[in-house]
Phi, psi and omega in degrees: 000150180226138180245138177227149177236139177229153179216141174211156178212142174222143179272153175280148171273192183286151177306133176080359181284330188272191182273000183097000176209160173234160180258125177224124181062028180080008184239139177282128183238132181302133178200134178279352180234135179282160170269134180275119183197161176287319177264212180282356175076020182284093185299326179297313181287329176293317177296321178297314178302316178299319179295316179297312180297318180297316180298327180274356182072032185250022178086221184221176184299324179295330178289322184269329183225068187295146179285001175267355182263116182299338180298337182257006178296121180073011185300143173287119184296338175294329174296322178294318177301315180300318180292322176295317180299325177296321177295320179294317180300320177300333181260008178072031181246145177222160181280128171276309174197165179221139179232119185238142178232122173270132178245109185203136172284323178210146001278161174281134187234009185309321182281354178250358185301317181294323177294320177298314181302314180295318181295317180294315179302318178299315179295330180272348181072033179229167175290154180299338178290351178259005180233132175237133177233130177222163181226147178215163173253178173252020179056035177081004182270145174070189183295321179295315180296331178279001178078023181278344181181190178226157179222167178209149173240147175218140174233133178230154172243124175251150171226166182274142181279338182253000000 
């Protein structure tokens, strides 16, 4: 078994600049402010990619999908998850379970957690019972608490298929 941890953070852009939603856990969530990022800014999936890559000893998301590469500009982060999962399969690794935490003062996502869980499980090729998604605030403390951005943590357990 192999354990990996991932972390990501993105800052919010100006009010009214975005499309009216941001992507979190592969799901569009209403937001009056966009997340500033090279790809779609999905902090949950970026943290998940880092956890998966870390557990496999393959570095981090920036090594595989650098923000200096125009090919990843605006990229759907679920595509990145799919590419990471292909690398794991090549090495005979599969997901045992994944536990993800969104840290955000805003937006509130309680009503979208189950959709995120299902979307992530699909991307990982596992049942939803092997994926947990939760959200918390920082009780108004720090940059996240001041509404300057959002962050995410992910922990995964991988095991060998053979």
